[in-house]
N, C-alpha and C positions, 0 to 999 in steps of 0.2 A: 481352750486353745493355748498351747504352750508357746511362750515367747522366747525367742533366741536372740542373743546379742553377739555380733561379730566384732572383734577388736583385732586390728591388723598390726603385725610386727613392724618394728622400725629398725633403723640402722644399728648394727652390732649383732643382729640375729643371724647374719649370713654364715654359711658354712659350705665347703666344697662337697658336692653330692646332694645338696638340698633339692628335693623334688624329683630325684632320679626315678624312684619306683613309681611315682605318680605318672611321670612322663611315659614310662614303659607300659603302663596299663590303661592310659586314658587318651583317647583320640582328641578330646577337647583340649587337653593340655598340649598335645603335640601341635595342634593347629595354632594355639596361642604362642608357643615358642617360635613357630614358623613366621607368624605375623610380626612378632616383636623383632625377630632377626632381620626381616625385610625392612621394617620401619627404621631401624637404627644402623643397619649394615653391620651387625654384630652377631657373632656366632654364640648364641645363648646356651646351646647344648654343651659346647666346649667350655664356656665360661662357668656355668653352674655345676657341671659334672666333672670337669677334668682340668681345671686351672689350679693355681696355688692360692693359699689363704691370703697372701700379700696382694695378689692380683685382684682377687674377688673383693677385697676390703677397700680398694680404691673407690672413692665416692662415686666416680662416673660409672663404675661397674656395680657397686653394691646397691645403690638406690634403685636402678632399673631391674636388677636381678631379684632383689627382695620383692619388689612390686609384682614381677611376673610370676614368681612361685606362689606368692600369696593369692593373687587373683585366680591362678589356676586351681588352687585348693577350693576357693570360694565358688568358682563356676562348676566344679565337679559336684560340690554339695548342692548347688542350685539345680543341677541336672537331675539329682535324686529327689528333688522336691523340698529340700531343706533350705528355706529362705529366711534371712534375719528380719527381725522386727526393728532393729536399729543397728547402726554401724559406727565405729570410731577407729582411730589409728594413732599409734605412737609416732611422733615427729613425721618422717616421710611416709609412714604407713597411712597417713590421712589421704594420700592420693589413691591408694587401693580402696579405702573406705568410700571415697566419693565415687570412684568407678563402680563399685558394687552397688551403690545407692542409685546409680543411673545418671549421675551428674557429669561424668566424663567417659569418653570411650578409651579403649586401650591405647591406640596410637597417640592421642593427645596427652594422656597421662605420662607415657614414656617420654614424649617430647619435652614436657615441662620438667620432669625429674632430671633429664639429662642437662637441661639448661641450668637448673638450680645447682646441680652437682658441680658444673663448671664454674659458676660464679662463686660458690662457697669455697671450693678448693683454691681458687685464685686469692680469695680473702685470707684463707688460712696460711697460704704461702708467705704472706707479708705481715700477718698479724697473729703471732703465737698467743694462744690462750688455752686454758684448760678448764675442766669442769670439776667441781667438788660437790659431793653429796653430803649435805649437812643434816644430821638427825638430832632431835632433842631441843630445838629452838623454834619458837613461834614465828610465823611469817612476819609479823609486825616488828619483832625484835631483830630478826635477821636482816630485814630491809633497812632498818635504822643503822645497823652495824655496817652494812654495805655502803650506805650513804656516807658514813664517817670516813671509811677507807677511800671512797671515790673523791672526797674533798681534798685528799692528799695527792691527787693527780693520778691515781691508779684506777683501773676498771674492776668493779665488783658489783654484780647484778644478779638478783634472784631470777633465774631463767625459767624454772619449772617448780610449781607447787604440787608435790605428790601427795601431801597429807598435811594435817595441822602442824606437825613438827618434822616434816620430811621435805627437803628441798634440794634442788640442784642449782648451784651458783656458778656463774661465769666469772673467771678471774684470770688475770695475768700472773706470771710467775712471782712478781714482786707483791702483788696484792694477795696472792695465796699465802705467802709468808706472813703478811700482816694479819690476815684473817685467822690463820692457825694460832698466832700468838694471842689473839683476843679470845678464841674459843677454848684454849688450854685452861684458862682460869674459870671456866664455867662447868658446873657439875652436870653429869649425865648428857653432855653434848659431845658428839663425835663427828668426824669428817673423813672422807676418803676420796681419792680421785675417781672420776667416772667419765664415760665417753660423752662428747658433745658432737659426735659425728653426724647427727641428724639436724644440727643447727644450734645457734646460740640462743635464739628466742629472746633477743635483747636489742635495745636501740642501736648498738654498734653495728647491727646488720642493716641499717637504713639504706646504705648504698646498694645492697643486694636487692632490697625491695624495689628501688628505682629501676634496676636492671630487669627484674622479673616482671614488672608491671606491663611492659610492652608485650611480652609473650603470653601472659595471662589474658590480656585484652584480645589477643588474636584467637584464642581458643573459644570454641562454641560450647559453653556450659549449658546443661539442660536442667530443668527442674526435676529433682529426684523423685523416685517412687518409694524410697525408704529414708527415714530420718537419719541424717548424718550429725553426729554429736561433735560440735566444734571444740577443738582444744583451747581456743582463745577464750570462749565464754562458758564452755561446759553445758551448752544447750542445743537442742535439735534444730537443724536447718534443712530445708529442702529447696527453697527458691534459688535459682541459678546465680543471681548477682550476689546474694548473701553468702553462698558457698564460695564463690570466687573471692570475695572480700575476706572471708575467714582464712582461706589458704594464703592470701597475701599477708594478712596480719600475723599469721603464725610464724613468719620468718623473723619478725622483730618484736613480737609481743610475748609477754609472759604466758606460759602454758598452764592452764588450770586443770591439771590432770586429776586432782581430787574431785573436782566437780564432774568431770567426765565419768569417773567411776561411780559416782553417786547416781547417775541416770540409769544405771543397770539394775537398780533395786527391784524392778518389776520383772526382770528376765528370769525365766526358769532355768535356762541354759546360757552359759557364757563361753564362747569359743575364741581362743586366740588363733587367728588364721595366719599362717606363714611359717617361716623357719625357726622362730623363737619360742621360748617358753617362760620368759621372765614376766610377761604380762599375766599369764595364767597364775603364777605364784602370787603376784600382787593382788589379783582379784580374789584368790582363795583366802588371803588374809582378811580382806574386807568382808567377804561373803562365805564364811565357813559352812553354811548350810545349803549353799547352792552347788549345782553341778557345773564344774569349770573344767574345760578341756584345752589341750594344746594340739591343734590339728597341724602338725609339722611333718608328718610322715604318712605314707600310703596306708600303713597298718593302723595308725591312729584314726585316720579318716574312715576306714572300713569298720573299725570297732564302734565309732560313734554312730555311723549310719545304721548299723545293725541294732544297737541299743535304742536309737531314736525311732526307727521305723517299727521295731517290735512294740515299743510303747504306743505308737500311733495306731497299731492294728487292733488295740483293745476296743470293745463294743462302744465305749463312750466317746472315742475320738477317732478321727481319720486323718490321713495325710493331707487331704484337701483343706483341713483347718489351719495348716501352717501357711500363713499368708503375710503380706505386707502389713505392718502394724497400723492400727487406727490412730496411733499417737499423732496428735496435731503439732506442727512446729509452732513454737511460741515466738513472740516478738524478740528481736535481738537488741542488744544495747546500742546506744547512740554511736559508739566508736566504730562498730562493724558497719552500721548503716551509712555513716559518713564515708568510710573507706569505699563502700560500694558506689556511692554517688560520684566519688572522684574517678572511678573507673569509667 
């Protein structure tokens, strides 16, 4: 039985026209767009296919549009009998992953993403901050450096751990200058601006957690049928309260993206689902011997379906063997459990 991992695109992957050919060819996609438009009173056909880059990039539009296009691709694959053995998502892509895993329905996911976008945008309007991608320094050394800068009254926090020496740091303009000065004296260390549109993943987001708690409590999470790999702990979850707590913590807790990628080691196929392709490139670097795809267009979906179904038609395997993984969820750490109890 071939194992397939789905990883869903996050903020920054949006582009005008995304999902258009899929919409034209798929009744399932058309129904999803109609459902989403009714839920949010928003014309997703116009927004995704005929708006401007600036309009689509607004958080309130991008979050829900990326989710909709991503889940449409996933559902069309599912309709063909191609079901993942595990799912994950980059920043807001986690909502599509949880939806695909059976933990959230589409209307509830859209509802939560809209609220999160509203709260996060309000925060950004009054608290300017930027992201820096720092390469060539260990997590321990970079965190120590950020602590030194923070003691000077500035904000500097390691928000995402992408690898042993690859990180995204949340900084203010002033702390960015201080960090640059420190990094200039270090050999083989580089930094460059990067997007934090999907969230800061740092304690400065505590107020947004408080605001989102009420809405997350209202939503009826279900125990999933497919393991969801939490970005907070890099481990599989299926139980409803644990998934809810993980989404809550992801707002203000460091993202362990390197651990998430490590869980895909048993997958034969890794598919980035959604309008992006950067996750595909990241997984290709870690798994050069695996088959990694970006399902971001109708043609890419068709090509993968043909290859996969042709492979499944061999005498030793059949399509029916592609099923929900037998991977059992493992115990989560105390912080996630505590967050769940507070809910």
